[in-house]
C-alpha positions, 0 to 999 in steps of 0.5 A: 596170190591172195584177193579180196584185198584191192582195197587196202592201198600199200606201199614202201616208204624210202628215200631212193627207192628205183632198184626195189624188189618189193613191187613184186613180192607182195604183187605175188603175195596179195591184190593189193595197191603196192607203191614206192613212195620216195621222201625227203628226211624233212617230209617224212612226219606230213607223209604218216600224217596224211593218212594216204595209206593203210599200211606200208613198209619202210627202208632206209633211211627212216627205220628209226626216224618214223617211231616218235609218229607212232601211237603204238610199236610192237616188243620186238620193234621196241626192243630192236628200236627199229621199225620197218612195218606200220599199219594204220587202225580204223580211227587212223593211229599208226602201230609200228612192227618190225618184220625184219626180224623174221627175215633174217632170222628166215634167211640165216636158216636159209643159209645153213651158217651156224651162229650158236657160240661164235664171234659175231661182227655186224658192219653199220649201227642203223636199223638193219643192224639193231635188228641183226643184233637182235638174232644172232644174240637170240641164236646164241652168238657168243660175242656180237661187235658193231662196227662204224665209222662213229664207233669206237669199234670201227674200220680203222680196228679194225684188226682187233677183231681178226678173230671174228667167225660170222659177218654180216653187212647191214649198209649199202655199201655195194649196193645198186648203183654202186656195185662193186664196193666191198666195207671190208677186206676178209683177209683180215679175218683167216677165222671167218665161216660164215658171210650175210649181206641184207643186200638184194640187188646184186643178188652177189655183192663184192662182200658175198664174191670175195667170200666165194672166192675163199671158199667160205659160206655166204648168202645175199639178202633177197631171202630176207627181203621175201620173209619180211614181205610175207610177214607184213602182208599177214600184218597188213591183211590179217591173212596167213600166207601160204606154207612155203611161200617165202621159197616159193618167191625167192627162188622165182623171182631170183630167176626173174630178176638175175642176168642170162648171159651168154658166153663163147666162140665168136661166132657160134650164134650168141646175139642170134640165140639171144634175141629169140631167148629175150623175145621168149622172157619178154627181157630186154636184150643188151649186145656187147659188142652194140653197148661197146660201140654206144659207151666208145663209138667205135666197134669192137673190131675198130678197136682190136686193129688201132688200140691193140687187143689190150686196150681193147680188153680194158674198154671191154670190161668197162661195158662190162661193168655196166651191163653187169648192172642189169636186172633180167635181161638176156645178154650177148657177150663177146667172145674174147671176155672170157680172157681176162679173169676180172670179167666174171665178176661183173657176169656173175653178180648178178647173173647165170652163165651160159656157155654157147657151144657150138662145131669148129667148123660151124663157126662163122669168122666174118668181121671178126679179126682176132677170128680172122689172125688166129685157127679157130682151132687154136681160139678155142683150145686158148679159151675152152677152158676159161669158156668152162670155169665161166660158165653155169650152165653148157647149152650145144648150138644148133644149125636152127637158132629155135632149137638151141633157144628151146634147150636153153631155155630148158637148161636154165629152168633146171638150173633154177629147179623149174621156177618160172622165169 
């Protein structure tokens, strides 16, 4: 972190900012203050004129709205028609820049998706869309088509663009807290060979998950967020960021903000290990069984006994949809979550899934109706492939919970290439 700029007051201007990772990124870059500044549309002009901030970023929906109140804008911001970084000069005048261009260009490079000579579809027509269009054209895209609700090319006539090869989402569809929705159905685009979504929370939107399921290369927007923040830091301070800062911060932030989900047989120690892990990492801990009771006012065991397993699994899925929206939590799941394929997405969208494997003879079955009704061997054989298919990592559960937690920390650290999490 660069020091010596603590007197600067910086921030992020937007309408709804509760989900923002920007303060974390800027805190790792420099010692200036960085606030989240939520303002209604009618308050934007007053905010710009009051002079309370030395510099600030601008996000949805104000990247175009701030332009009339600026004294100067950079050539790239003028060409794109959107501003996401504002610096207040010593005389009080305001300069506008667009660091999103650098951000999306960096994201595109990180994705390894080649756009030269390809037809690209850009979903959305706001400030971020303008930036994405500029980068795609500069990178040699053969054709760039913008899709908007009120445009000639809209979501009702997507079939006319079935030859699309690259899709970029710049809309907020699928963004936290409205996880799980996608702006388009990828089956409409049989030639698609690359998907980019500028949303960074969740890490994998429904659009990204659809692409993964189809084997299409895809990337979320975290690297774009970090890259534009690094460029903003340079404009805020006049200092140069260290080489490799974008990659380093992106990897660290991914490891810190994604959840750790524990799956495994009933009685394998998920809750015990999860609590130890959460305490060590200073993260919140959630037990899916406890959350089930909080949501449905009955225990999983009672739900299975009185309502049947099918109804219980549907209720459990509702719990996982809620837990999957968390960031940076440790979450112990019920033993049978893997028996329903639809549970994979809520876990995978924003987390690393760890399979806690334990010898069958050492499993605890008290208070577990399915474990008591069916032998551990039969349950294990029925679920083994699903546990392995869901899991990003597998860790053996030992007699000493502390040892197992340590082994899990090592495995997750290796998964994130040694970055702090």
